[in-house]
Gaussian input, Z-matrix of N, CA and C with variables (Angstrom, degrees):
# hf/3-21g

backbone

0 1
 N
 C     1     B1
 C     2     B2     1     A1
 N     3     B3     2     A2     1     D1
 C     4     B4     3     A3     2     D2
 C     5     B5     4     A4     3     D3
 N     6     B6     5     A5     4     D4
 C     7     B7     6     A6     5     D5
 C     8     B8     7     A7     6     D6
 N     9     B9     8     A8     7     D7
 C    10    B10     9     A9     8     D8
 C    11    B11    10    A10     9     D9
 N    12    B12    11    A11    10    D10
 C    13    B13    12    A12    11    D11
 C    14    B14    13    A13    12    D12
 N    15    B15    14    A14    13    D13
 C    16    B16    15    A15    14    D14
 C    17    B17    16    A16    15    D15
 N    18    B18    17    A17    16    D16
 C    19    B19    18    A18    17    D17
 C    20    B20    19    A19    18    D18
 N    21    B21    20    A20    19    D19
 C    22    B22    21    A21    20    D20
 C    23    B23    22    A22    21    D21
 N    24    B24    23    A23    22    D22
 C    25    B25    24    A24    23    D23
 C    26    B26    25    A25    24    D24
 N    27    B27    26    A26    25    D25
 C    28    B28    27    A27    26    D26
 C    29    B29    28    A28    27    D27
 N    30    B30    29    A29    28    D28
 C    31    B31    30    A30    29    D29
 C    32    B32    31    A31    30    D30
 N    33    B33    32    A32    31    D31
 C    34    B34    33    A33    32    D32
 C    35    B35    34    A34    33    D33
 N    36    B36    35    A35    34    D34
 C    37    B37    36    A36    35    D35
 C    38    B38    37    A37    36    D36
 N    39    B39    38    A38    37    D37
 C    40    B40    39    A39    38    D38
 C    41    B41    40    A40    39    D39
 N    42    B42    41    A41    40    D40
 C    43    B43    42    A42    41    D41
 C    44    B44    43    A43    42    D42
 N    45    B45    44    A44    43    D43
 C    46    B46    45    A45    44    D44
 C    47    B47    46    A46    45    D45
 N    48    B48    47    A47    46    D46
 C    49    B49    48    A48    47    D47
 C    50    B50    49    A49    48    D48
 N    51    B51    50    A50    49    D49
 C    52    B52    51    A51    50    D50
 C    53    B53    52    A52    51    D51
 N    54    B54    53    A53    52    D52
 C    55    B55    54    A54    53    D53
 C    56    B56    55    A55    54    D54
 N    57    B57    56    A56    55    D55
 C    58    B58    57    A57    56    D56
 C    59    B59    58    A58    57    D57
 N    60    B60    59    A59    58    D58
 C    61    B61    60    A60    59    D59
 C    62    B62    61    A61    60    D60
 N    63    B63    62    A62    61    D61
 C    64    B64    63    A63    62    D62
 C    65    B65    64    A64    63    D63
 N    66    B66    65    A65    64    D64
 C    67    B67    66    A66    65    D65
 C    68    B68    67    A67    66    D66
 N    69    B69    68    A68    67    D67
 C    70    B70    69    A69    68    D68
 C    71    B71    70    A70    69    D69
 N    72    B72    71    A71    70    D70
 C    73    B73    72    A72    71    D71
 C    74    B74    73    A73    72    D72
 N    75    B75    74    A74    73    D73
 C    76    B76    75    A75    74    D74
 C    77    B77    76    A76    75    D75
 N    78    B78    77    A77    76    D76
 C    79    B79    78    A78    77    D77
 C    80    B80    79    A79    78    D78
 N    81    B81    80    A80    79    D79
 C    82    B82    81    A81    80    D80
 C    83    B83    82    A82    81    D81
 N    84    B84    83    A83    82    D82
 C    85    B85    84    A84    83    D83
 C    86    B86    85    A85    84    D84
 N    87    B87    86    A86    85    D85
 C    88    B88    87    A87    86    D86
 C    89    B89    88    A88    87    D87
 N    90    B90    89    A89    88    D88
 C    91    B91    90    A90    89    D89
 C    92    B92    91    A91    90    D90
 N    93    B93    92    A92    91    D91
 C    94    B94    93    A93    92    D92
 C    95    B95    94    A94    93    D93
 N    96    B96    95    A95    94    D94
 C    97    B97    96    A96    95    D95
 C    98    B98    97    A97    96    D96
 N    99    B99    98    A98    97    D97
 C   100   B100    99    A99    98    D98
 C   101   B101   100   A100    99    D99
 N   102   B102   101   A101   100   D100
 C   103   B103   102   A102   101   D101
 C   104   B104   103   A103   102   D102
 N   105   B105   104   A104   103   D103
 C   106   B106   105   A105   104   D104
 C   107   B107   106   A106   105   D105
 N   108   B108   107   A107   106   D106
 C   109   B109   108   A108   107   D107
 C   110   B110   109   A109   108   D108
 N   111   B111   110   A110   109   D109
 C   112   B112   111   A111   110   D110
 C   113   B113   112   A112   111   D111
 N   114   B114   113   A113   112   D112
 C   115   B115   114   A114   113   D113
 C   116   B116   115   A115   114   D114
 N   117   B117   116   A116   115   D115
 C   118   B118   117   A117   116   D116
 C   119   B119   118   A118   117   D117
 N   120   B120   119   A119   118   D118
 C   121   B121   120   A120   119   D119
 C   122   B122   121   A121   120   D120
 N   123   B123   122   A122   121   D121
 C   124   B124   123   A123   122   D122
 C   125   B125   124   A124   123   D123
 N   126   B126   125   A125   124   D124
 C   127   B127   126   A126   125   D125
 C   128   B128   127   A127   126   D126
 N   129   B129   128   A128   127   D127
 C   130   B130   129   A129   128   D128
 C   131   B131   130   A130   129   D129
 N   132   B132   131   A131   130   D130
 C   133   B133   132   A132   131   D131
 C   134   B134   133   A133   132   D132
 N   135   B135   134   A134   133   D133
 C   136   B136   135   A135   134   D134
 C   137   B137   136   A136   135   D135
 N   138   B138   137   A137   136   D136
 C   139   B139   138   A138   137   D137
 C   140   B140   139   A139   138   D138
 N   141   B141   140   A140   139   D139
 C   142   B142   141   A141   140   D140
 C   143   B143   142   A142   141   D141
 N   144   B144   143   A143   142   D142
 C   145   B145   144   A144   143   D143
 C   146   B146   145   A145   144   D144
 N   147   B147   146   A146   145   D145
 C   148   B148   147   A147   146   D146
 C   149   B149   148   A148   147   D147
 N   150   B150   149   A149   148   D148
 C   151   B151   150   A150   149   D149
 C   152   B152   151   A151   150   D150
 N   153   B153   152   A152   151   D151
 C   154   B154   153   A153   152   D152
 C   155   B155   154   A154   153   D153
 N   156   B156   155   A155   154   D154
 C   157   B157   156   A156   155   D155
 C   158   B158   157   A157   156   D156
 N   159   B159   158   A158   157   D157
 C   160   B160   159   A159   158   D158
 C   161   B161   160   A160   159   D159
 N   162   B162   161   A161   160   D160
 C   163   B163   162   A162   161   D161
 C   164   B164   163   A163   162   D162
 N   165   B165   164   A164   163   D163
 C   166   B166   165   A165   164   D164
 C   167   B167   166   A166   165   D165
 N   168   B168   167   A167   166   D166
 C   169   B169   168   A168   167   D167
 C   170   B170   169   A169   168   D168
 N   171   B171   170   A170   169   D169
 C   172   B172   171   A171   170   D170
 C   173   B173   172   A172   171   D171
 N   174   B174   173   A173   172   D172
 C   175   B175   174   A174   173   D173
 C   176   B176   175   A175   174   D174
 N   177   B177   176   A176   175   D175
 C   178   B178   177   A177   176   D176
 C   179   B179   178   A178   177   D177
 N   180   B180   179   A179   178   D178
 C   181   B181   180   A180   179   D179
 C   182   B182   181   A181   180   D180
 N   183   B183   182   A182   181   D181
 C   184   B184   183   A183   182   D182
 C   185   B185   184   A184   183   D183
 N   186   B186   185   A185   184   D184
 C   187   B187   186   A186   185   D185
 C   188   B188   187   A187   186   D186
 N   189   B189   188   A188   187   D187
 C   190   B190   189   A189   188   D188
 C   191   B191   190   A190   189   D189
 N   192   B192   191   A191   190   D190
 C   193   B193   192   A192   191   D191
 C   194   B194   193   A193   192   D192
 N   195   B195   194   A194   193   D193
 C   196   B196   195   A195   194   D194
 C   197   B197   196   A196   195   D195
 N   198   B198   197   A197   196   D196
 C   199   B199   198   A198   197   D197
 C   200   B200   199   A199   198   D198
 N   201   B201   200   A200   199   D199
 C   202   B202   201   A201   200   D200
 C   203   B203   202   A202   201   D201
 N   204   B204   203   A203   202   D202
 C   205   B205   204   A204   203   D203
 C   206   B206   205   A205   204   D204
 N   207   B207   206   A206   205   D205
 C   208   B208   207   A207   206   D206
 C   209   B209   208   A208   207   D207
 N   210   B210   209   A209   208   D208
 C   211   B211   210   A210   209   D209
 C   212   B212   211   A211   210   D210
 N   213   B213   212   A212   211   D211
 C   214   B214   213   A213   212   D212
 C   215   B215   214   A214   213   D213
 N   216   B216   215   A215   214   D214
 C   217   B217   216   A216   215   D215
 C   218   B218   217   A217   216   D216
 N   219   B219   218   A218   217   D217
 C   220   B220   219   A219   218   D218
 C   221   B221   220   A220   219   D219
 N   222   B222   221   A221   220   D220
 C   223   B223   222   A222   221   D221
 C   224   B224   223   A223   222   D222
 N   225   B225   224   A224   223   D223
 C   226   B226   225   A225   224   D224
 C   227   B227   226   A226   225   D225
 N   228   B228   227   A227   226   D226
 C   229   B229   228   A228   227   D227
 C   230   B230   229   A229   228   D228
 N   231   B231   230   A230   229   D229
 C   232   B232   231   A231   230   D230
 C   233   B233   232   A232   231   D231
 N   234   B234   233   A233   232   D232
 C   235   B235   234   A234   233   D233
 C   236   B236   235   A235   234   D234
 N   237   B237   236   A236   235   D235
 C   238   B238   237   A237   236   D236
 C   239   B239   238   A238   237   D237
 N   240   B240   239   A239   238   D238
 C   241   B241   240   A240   239   D239
 C   242   B242   241   A241   240   D240
 N   243   B243   242   A242   241   D241
 C   244   B244   243   A243   242   D242
 C   245   B245   244   A244   243   D243
 N   246   B246   245   A245   244   D244
 C   247   B247   246   A246   245   D245
 C   248   B248   247   A247   246   D246
 N   249   B249   248   A248   247   D247
 C   250   B250   249   A249   248   D248
 C   251   B251   250   A250   249   D249
 N   252   B252   251   A251   250   D250
 C   253   B253   252   A252   251   D251
 C   254   B254   253   A253   252   D252
 N   255   B255   254   A254   253   D253
 C   256   B256   255   A255   254   D254
 C   257   B257   256   A256   255   D255
 N   258   B258   257   A257   256   D256
 C   259   B259   258   A258   257   D257
 C   260   B260   259   A259   258   D258
 N   261   B261   260   A260   259   D259
 C   262   B262   261   A261   260   D260
 C   263   B263   262   A262   261   D261
 N   264   B264   263   A263   262   D262
 C   265   B265   264   A264   263   D263
 C   266   B266   265   A265   264   D264
 N   267   B267   266   A266   265   D265
 C   268   B268   267   A267   266   D266
 C   269   B269   268   A268   267   D267
 N   270   B270   269   A269   268   D268
 C   271   B271   270   A270   269   D269
 C   272   B272   271   A271   270   D270
 N   273   B273   272   A272   271   D271
 C   274   B274   273   A273   272   D272
 C   275   B275   274   A274   273   D273
 N   276   B276   275   A275   274   D274
 C   277   B277   276   A276   275   D275
 C   278   B278   277   A277   276   D276
 N   279   B279   278   A278   277   D277
 C   280   B280   279   A279   278   D278
 C   281   B281   280   A280   279   D279
 N   282   B282   281   A281   280   D280
 C   283   B283   282   A282   281   D281
 C   284   B284   283   A283   282   D282
 N   285   B285   284   A284   283   D283
 C   286   B286   285   A285   284   D284
 C   287   B287   286   A286   285   D285
 N   288   B288   287   A287   286   D286
 C   289   B289   288   A288   287   D287
 C   290   B290   289   A289   288   D288
 N   291   B291   290   A290   289   D289
 C   292   B292   291   A291   290   D290
 C   293   B293   292   A292   291   D291
 N   294   B294   293   A293   292   D292
 C   295   B295   294   A294   293   D293
 C   296   B296   295   A295   294   D294
 N   297   B297   296   A296   295   D295
 C   298   B298   297   A297   296   D296
 C   299   B299   298   A298   297   D297
 N   300   B300   299   A299   298   D298
 C   301   B301   300   A300   299   D299
 C   302   B302   301   A301   300   D300
 N   303   B303   302   A302   301   D301
 C   304   B304   303   A303   302   D302
 C   305   B305   304   A304   303   D303
 N   306   B306   305   A305   304   D304
 C   307   B307   306   A306   305   D305
 C   308   B308   307   A307   306   D306
 N   309   B309   308   A308   307   D307
 C   310   B310   309   A309   308   D308
 C   311   B311   310   A310   309   D309
 N   312   B312   311   A311   310   D310
 C   313   B313   312   A312   311   D311
 C   314   B314   313   A313   312   D312
 N   315   B315   314   A314   313   D313
 C   316   B316   315   A315   314   D314
 C   317   B317   316   A316   315   D315
 N   318   B318   317   A317   316   D316
 C   319   B319   318   A318   317   D317
 C   320   B320   319   A319   318   D318

   B1=1.4463
   B2=1.5222
   B3=1.3072
   B4=1.4525
   B5=1.5168
   B6=1.3143
   B7=1.4589
   B8=1.5213
   B9=1.3072
   B10=1.4609
   B11=1.5104
   B12=1.3196
   B13=1.4559
   B14=1.5184
   B15=1.3069
   B16=1.4525
   B17=1.5144
   B18=1.3102
   B19=1.4604
   B20=1.5138
   B21=1.2923
   B22=1.4601
   B23=1.5239
   B24=1.3175
   B25=1.4595
   B26=1.5204
   B27=1.3187
   B28=1.4556
   B29=1.5164
   B30=1.3229
   B31=1.4598
   B32=1.5208
   B33=1.3246
   B34=1.4626
   B35=1.5207
   B36=1.3181
   B37=1.4592
   B38=1.5243
   B39=1.3180
   B40=1.4546
   B41=1.5192
   B42=1.3190
   B43=1.4611
   B44=1.5197
   B45=1.3346
   B46=1.4620
   B47=1.5224
   B48=1.3280
   B49=1.4595
   B50=1.5241
   B51=1.3192
   B52=1.4578
   B53=1.5233
   B54=1.3263
   B55=1.4623
   B56=1.5197
   B57=1.3237
   B58=1.4636
   B59=1.5175
   B60=1.3221
   B61=1.4577
   B62=1.5203
   B63=1.3243
   B64=1.4556
   B65=1.5226
   B66=1.3243
   B67=1.4639
   B68=1.5189
   B69=1.3314
   B70=1.4588
   B71=1.5255
   B72=1.3237
   B73=1.4684
   B74=1.5230
   B75=1.3217
   B76=1.4638
   B77=1.5316
   B78=1.3091
   B79=1.4687
   B80=1.5277
   B81=1.3241
   B82=1.4644
   B83=1.5241
   B84=1.3140
   B85=1.4611
   B86=1.5165
   B87=1.3260
   B88=1.4623
   B89=1.5310
   B90=1.3323
   B91=1.4630
   B92=1.5257
   B93=1.3202
   B94=1.4578
   B95=1.5281
   B96=1.3383
   B97=1.4695
   B98=1.5326
   B99=1.3143
   B100=1.4681
   B101=1.5318
   B102=1.3359
   B103=1.4751
   B104=1.5305
   B105=1.3043
   B106=1.4679
   B107=1.5275
   B108=1.3282
   B109=1.4662
   B110=1.5275
   B111=1.3210
   B112=1.4629
   B113=1.5247
   B114=1.3330
   B115=1.4683
   B116=1.5277
   B117=1.3217
   B118=1.4645
   B119=1.5298
   B120=1.3336
   B121=1.4673
   B122=1.5319
   B123=1.3293
   B124=1.4636
   B125=1.5211
   B126=1.3287
   B127=1.4660
   B128=1.5173
   B129=1.3340
   B130=1.4624
   B131=1.5220
   B132=1.3331
   B133=1.4599
   B134=1.5233
   B135=1.3248
   B136=1.4601
   B137=1.5260
   B138=1.3300
   B139=1.4625
   B140=1.5311
   B141=1.3338
   B142=1.4678
   B143=1.5211
   B144=1.3229
   B145=1.4655
   B146=1.5243
   B147=1.3310
   B148=1.4639
   B149=1.5207
   B150=1.3024
   B151=1.4559
   B152=1.5134
   B153=1.3018
   B154=1.4594
   B155=1.5222
   B156=1.3290
   B157=1.4623
   B158=1.5241
   B159=1.3415
   B160=1.4657
   B161=1.5311
   B162=1.3277
   B163=1.4649
   B164=1.5250
   B165=1.3176
   B166=1.4657
   B167=1.5248
   B168=1.3211
   B169=1.4629
   B170=1.5160
   B171=1.3295
   B172=1.4676
   B173=1.5268
   B174=1.3300
   B175=1.4681
   B176=1.5277
   B177=1.3233
   B178=1.4650
   B179=1.5250
   B180=1.3328
   B181=1.4654
   B182=1.5241
   B183=1.3354
   B184=1.4616
   B185=1.5272
   B186=1.3131
   B187=1.4681
   B188=1.5288
   B189=1.3146
   B190=1.4627
   B191=1.5319
   B192=1.3262
   B193=1.4596
   B194=1.5242
   B195=1.3263
   B196=1.4636
   B197=1.5201
   B198=1.3159
   B199=1.4602
   B200=1.5306
   B201=1.3211
   B202=1.4708
   B203=1.5254
   B204=1.3249
   B205=1.4667
   B206=1.5225
   B207=1.3095
   B208=1.4588
   B209=1.5133
   B210=1.3240
   B211=1.4681
   B212=1.5232
   B213=1.3241
   B214=1.4679
   B215=1.5262
   B216=1.3253
   B217=1.4616
   B218=1.5236
   B219=1.3283
   B220=1.4635
   B221=1.5232
   B222=1.3342
   B223=1.4692
   B224=1.5136
   B225=1.3244
   B226=1.4587
   B227=1.5216
   B228=1.3250
   B229=1.4627
   B230=1.5225
   B231=1.3195
   B232=1.4565
   B233=1.5153
   B234=1.3220
   B235=1.4652
   B236=1.5250
   B237=1.3252
   B238=1.4616
   B239=1.5285
   B240=1.3214
   B241=1.4649
   B242=1.5239
   B243=1.3271
   B244=1.4636
   B245=1.5263
   B246=1.3448
   B247=1.4684
   B248=1.5306
   B249=1.3255
   B250=1.4626
   B251=1.5231
   B252=1.3126
   B253=1.4558
   B254=1.5330
   B255=1.3273
   B256=1.4625
   B257=1.5255
   B258=1.3218
   B259=1.4601
   B260=1.5263
   B261=1.3343
   B262=1.4652
   B263=1.5238
   B264=1.3286
   B265=1.4653
   B266=1.5230
   B267=1.3255
   B268=1.4650
   B269=1.5240
   B270=1.3142
   B271=1.4574
   B272=1.5145
   B273=1.3172
   B274=1.4656
   B275=1.5284
   B276=1.3379
   B277=1.4622
   B278=1.5326
   B279=1.3197
   B280=1.4588
   B281=1.5277
   B282=1.3298
   B283=1.4667
   B284=1.5185
   B285=1.3162
   B286=1.4664
   B287=1.5250
   B288=1.3157
   B289=1.4592
   B290=1.5183
   B291=1.3376
   B292=1.4705
   B293=1.5229
   B294=1.3221
   B295=1.4638
   B296=1.5151
   B297=1.3077
   B298=1.4607
   B299=1.5172
   B300=1.3161
   B301=1.4584
   B302=1.5167
   B303=1.3265
   B304=1.4613
   B305=1.5173
   B306=1.3272
   B307=1.4613
   B308=1.5156
   B309=1.3307
   B310=1.4656
   B311=1.5200
   B312=1.3177
   B313=1.4471
   B314=1.5224
   B315=1.3297
   B316=1.4695
   B317=1.5180
   B318=1.3048
   B319=1.4682
   B320=1.4997
   A1=108.78
   A2=116.40
   A3=122.18
   A4=108.24
   A5=116.52
   A6=120.28
   A7=107.66
   A8=116.98
   A9=121.50
   A10=110.48
   A11=114.71
   A12=119.60
   A13=108.36
   A14=116.49
   A15=122.09
   A16=107.20
   A17=116.48
   A18=119.36
   A19=109.82
   A20=115.36
   A21=122.02
   A22=108.31
   A23=116.76
   A24=122.69
   A25=106.12
   A26=116.84
   A27=120.02
   A28=108.06
   A29=117.09
   A30=120.10
   A31=112.11
   A32=117.78
   A33=120.69
   A34=111.19
   A35=115.65
   A36=119.80
   A37=108.60
   A38=115.70
   A39=119.80
   A40=109.47
   A41=114.77
   A42=120.63
   A43=106.35
   A44=116.41
   A45=121.89
   A46=108.79
   A47=116.13
   A48=121.75
   A49=109.31
   A50=116.52
   A51=122.73
   A52=108.08
   A53=116.56
   A54=121.65
   A55=108.28
   A56=116.08
   A57=121.10
   A58=110.13
   A59=115.76
   A60=121.05
   A61=112.39
   A62=115.52
   A63=122.53
   A64=110.40
   A65=116.06
   A66=121.20
   A67=106.30
   A68=114.98
   A69=121.42
   A70=109.41
   A71=117.60
   A72=121.87
   A73=112.33
   A74=117.47
   A75=120.70
   A76=112.25
   A77=117.32
   A78=122.27
   A79=112.59
   A80=117.26
   A81=120.84
   A82=113.45
   A83=117.81
   A84=120.75
   A85=112.55
   A86=115.95
   A87=120.44
   A88=111.80
   A89=116.82
   A90=120.03
   A91=112.24
   A92=117.45
   A93=120.12
   A94=112.31
   A95=117.18
   A96=121.16
   A97=112.06
   A98=117.85
   A99=120.81
   A100=113.49
   A101=120.49
   A102=118.40
   A103=114.09
   A104=118.19
   A105=120.97
   A106=112.17
   A107=117.30
   A108=121.60
   A109=112.89
   A110=117.36
   A111=121.08
   A112=109.77
   A113=115.69
   A114=122.10
   A115=112.85
   A116=118.19
   A117=122.42
   A118=110.67
   A119=117.76
   A120=120.57
   A121=114.60
   A122=116.35
   A123=121.09
   A124=108.94
   A125=115.92
   A126=121.78
   A127=107.68
   A128=115.95
   A129=121.80
   A130=108.99
   A131=115.80
   A132=122.35
   A133=107.57
   A134=116.45
   A135=122.15
   A136=109.11
   A137=116.48
   A138=123.07
   A139=112.13
   A140=117.96
   A141=121.27
   A142=113.20
   A143=117.09
   A144=121.41
   A145=112.62
   A146=116.54
   A147=120.18
   A148=109.17
   A149=115.41
   A150=120.66
   A151=110.47
   A152=114.58
   A153=121.91
   A154=110.58
   A155=116.27
   A156=122.92
   A157=105.63
   A158=116.94
   A159=118.42
   A160=110.28
   A161=117.23
   A162=120.80
   A163=112.26
   A164=117.51
   A165=119.84
   A166=110.10
   A167=117.41
   A168=121.23
   A169=111.63
   A170=117.05
   A171=120.89
   A172=109.93
   A173=116.89
   A174=120.74
   A175=111.14
   A176=117.11
   A177=120.96
   A178=111.52
   A179=117.36
   A180=120.31
   A181=110.51
   A182=117.21
   A183=120.68
   A184=111.22
   A185=116.64
   A186=120.81
   A187=110.60
   A188=116.61
   A189=122.33
   A190=110.42
   A191=116.75
   A192=121.09
   A193=111.44
   A194=117.76
   A195=120.53
   A196=110.49
   A197=116.71
   A198=120.70
   A199=111.41
   A200=117.06
   A201=121.35
   A202=111.53
   A203=117.89
   A204=121.74
   A205=113.81
   A206=118.43
   A207=120.68
   A208=113.67
   A209=116.70
   A210=118.93
   A211=114.63
   A212=118.38
   A213=119.84
   A214=110.78
   A215=114.84
   A216=121.79
   A217=107.67
   A218=117.02
   A219=121.98
   A220=108.86
   A221=115.75
   A222=121.75
   A223=109.33
   A224=115.78
   A225=122.14
   A226=109.21
   A227=116.22
   A228=122.30
   A229=110.00
   A230=116.15
   A231=121.59
   A232=114.30
   A233=116.58
   A234=120.02
   A235=111.14
   A236=115.90
   A237=120.34
   A238=107.94
   A239=116.92
   A240=120.25
   A241=110.45
   A242=116.79
   A243=120.64
   A244=110.85
   A245=116.69
   A246=119.91
   A247=110.00
   A248=116.24
   A249=120.80
   A250=111.06
   A251=117.29
   A252=121.02
   A253=111.04
   A254=116.72
   A255=121.42
   A256=110.95
   A257=117.26
   A258=121.06
   A259=111.80
   A260=118.03
   A261=120.96
   A262=110.16
   A263=116.14
   A264=121.45
   A265=113.14
   A266=117.64
   A267=120.67
   A268=114.06
   A269=118.23
   A270=120.74
   A271=115.55
   A272=117.95
   A273=120.36
   A274=110.13
   A275=117.08
   A276=120.40
   A277=112.82
   A278=118.26
   A279=120.43
   A280=110.46
   A281=116.68
   A282=122.33
   A283=112.98
   A284=117.14
   A285=121.83
   A286=109.20
   A287=115.83
   A288=121.87
   A289=110.53
   A290=117.41
   A291=117.74
   A292=109.65
   A293=116.19
   A294=120.98
   A295=108.91
   A296=116.28
   A297=121.07
   A298=109.41
   A299=116.14
   A300=121.35
   A301=108.35
   A302=116.80
   A303=120.32
   A304=108.59
   A305=115.87
   A306=120.55
   A307=109.74
   A308=115.23
   A309=119.54
   A310=109.33
   A311=115.12
   A312=120.56
   A313=113.71
   A314=117.56
   A315=119.94
   A316=109.64
   A317=115.85
   A318=119.87
   A319=111.21
   D1=141.80
   D2=179.24
   D3=-128.88
   D4=130.15
   D5=174.67
   D6=-113.91
   D7=149.57
   D8=-177.02
   D9=-131.11
   D10=143.58
   D11=173.04
   D12=-159.87
   D13=161.90
   D14=175.08
   D15=-97.30
   D16=136.60
   D17=-179.54
   D18=-139.39
   D19=173.59
   D20=176.35
   D21=-100.62
   D22=128.88
   D23=175.45
   D24=-112.75
   D25=93.00
   D26=-172.13
   D27=69.79
   D28=-116.45
   D29=179.22
   D30=-104.19
   D31=-4.78
   D32=-177.20
   D33=-103.84
   D34=133.62
   D35=175.66
   D36=-72.41
   D37=149.21
   D38=179.08
   D39=-148.52
   D40=164.53
   D41=171.84
   D42=-94.56
   D43=139.52
   D44=-173.15
   D45=-130.98
   D46=122.21
   D47=-179.42
   D48=-121.47
   D49=131.91
   D50=178.48
   D51=-105.53
   D52=122.82
   D53=178.59
   D54=-100.88
   D55=132.55
   D56=-177.37
   D57=-131.59
   D58=143.38
   D59=175.65
   D60=78.82
   D61=-162.24
   D62=-178.46
   D63=-75.62
   D64=136.51
   D65=176.56
   D66=-106.02
   D67=109.69
   D68=-174.74
   D69=-150.29
   D70=-162.01
   D71=-178.05
   D72=-58.08
   D73=-29.42
   D74=179.78
   D75=-70.68
   D76=-12.70
   D77=179.60
   D78=-87.94
   D79=-3.47
   D80=-172.56
   D81=-54.47
   D82=-51.21
   D83=-177.88
   D84=-58.43
   D85=-43.14
   D86=-179.71
   D87=-68.11
   D88=-45.51
   D89=-178.29
   D90=-67.80
   D91=-36.61
   D92=-178.79
   D93=-73.60
   D94=-16.81
   D95=177.86
   D96=-84.94
   D97=-17.33
   D98=-175.04
   D99=-63.67
   D100=-47.44
   D101=-176.61
   D102=-53.89
   D103=-35.27
   D104=179.36
   D105=-69.52
   D106=-19.35
   D107=-179.06
   D108=-89.27
   D109=-8.72
   D110=-177.03
   D111=-74.07
   D112=122.15
   D113=-177.43
   D114=-122.91
   D115=-9.92
   D116=-174.97
   D117=-120.87
   D118=162.63
   D119=-178.52
   D120=-76.23
   D121=-2.43
   D122=177.01
   D123=-130.24
   D124=131.39
   D125=177.36
   D126=-123.95
   D127=127.35
   D128=178.41
   D129=-111.47
   D130=131.35
   D131=175.02
   D132=-113.22
   D133=124.42
   D134=-179.55
   D135=-101.68
   D136=115.73
   D137=-179.09
   D138=-100.24
   D139=11.24
   D140=-176.28
   D141=-55.60
   D142=-35.51
   D143=-178.17
   D144=-105.42
   D145=9.05
   D146=179.10
   D147=-82.15
   D148=143.89
   D149=177.88
   D150=-101.58
   D151=-127.66
   D152=-177.44
   D153=-68.61
   D154=142.08
   D155=173.49
   D156=-121.30
   D157=111.64
   D158=-179.21
   D159=-90.66
   D160=-176.69
   D161=-174.40
   D162=-61.26
   D163=-39.06
   D164=177.22
   D165=-67.06
   D166=-36.65
   D167=176.57
   D168=-62.14
   D169=-42.24
   D170=177.29
   D171=-62.37
   D172=-45.16
   D173=179.68
   D174=-60.17
   D175=-41.59
   D176=179.64
   D177=-68.92
   D178=-39.85
   D179=175.87
   D180=-61.96
   D181=-43.71
   D182=178.56
   D183=-60.12
   D184=-43.58
   D185=179.13
   D186=-63.13
   D187=-45.40
   D188=178.92
   D189=-61.40
   D190=-49.58
   D191=-177.45
   D192=-66.11
   D193=-36.38
   D194=179.14
   D195=-62.29
   D196=-41.29
   D197=179.52
   D198=-67.26
   D199=-37.44
   D200=-179.34
   D201=-75.81
   D202=-34.70
   D203=-169.83
   D204=-59.76
   D205=-22.81
   D206=177.63
   D207=-73.52
   D208=-19.46
   D209=-176.31
   D210=-122.89
   D211=-8.25
   D212=-177.96
   D213=-156.09
   D214=154.98
   D215=172.41
   D216=-80.14
   D217=139.39
   D218=-178.37
   D219=-113.41
   D220=127.54
   D221=176.00
   D222=-120.97
   D223=136.30
   D224=179.62
   D225=-107.79
   D226=129.75
   D227=-176.92
   D228=-123.10
   D229=158.44
   D230=174.36
   D231=65.99
   D232=30.32
   D233=-178.33
   D234=-76.92
   D235=136.47
   D236=172.45
   D237=-79.55
   D238=170.03
   D239=176.16
   D240=-60.74
   D241=-37.20
   D242=179.89
   D243=-66.29
   D244=-44.03
   D245=177.31
   D246=-59.81
   D247=-45.78
   D248=-177.82
   D249=-60.09
   D250=-47.09
   D251=179.60
   D252=-63.03
   D253=-45.63
   D254=-179.90
   D255=-61.62
   D256=-44.45
   D257=-177.35
   D258=-69.50
   D259=-31.69
   D260=174.34
   D261=-65.80
   D262=-44.76
   D263=-175.60
   D264=-70.71
   D265=-27.11
   D266=-173.59
   D267=-103.54
   D268=-0.33
   D269=176.79
   D270=87.42
   D271=7.47
   D272=178.59
   D273=-59.91
   D274=-36.81
   D275=-177.72
   D276=-72.49
   D277=-4.70
   D278=172.40
   D279=-76.07
   D280=-22.94
   D281=-179.11
   D282=-107.64
   D283=-23.29
   D284=-174.86
   D285=-135.78
   D286=147.05
   D287=-177.50
   D288=-106.19
   D289=130.39
   D290=174.72
   D291=-69.07
   D292=138.97
   D293=177.75
   D294=-68.50
   D295=155.28
   D296=177.64
   D297=-60.71
   D298=131.08
   D299=176.94
   D300=-90.55
   D301=131.59
   D302=176.71
   D303=-76.62
   D304=132.39
   D305=179.25
   D306=-81.54
   D307=141.79
   D308=178.87
   D309=-64.55
   D310=137.83
   D311=178.38
   D312=84.74
   D313=-6.29
   D314=178.50
   D315=-77.78
   D316=141.09
   D317=-179.11
   D318=-90.53

């Protein structure tokens, strides 16, 4: 499931999408609809509630991000260690930037 909303990121408006559950072939319709919804120069994807991402899910994310990358910066938030490793290995980070992770104990 994917939810979308526009939010404020500091002083800049952005498009914000929350990804939930498994990202696989069943996500195609939702992921392919996202590029048409992008209205701002910054797009944030929140993976905090996302579970497993299989090979078809990676392919669909790459297709979605490639279409968006020409018109907006893409930031990925809430990535698990598994998501981070998978996205490094598959080239997702060539199209999208992981958001800064806050270090534990940092003020």
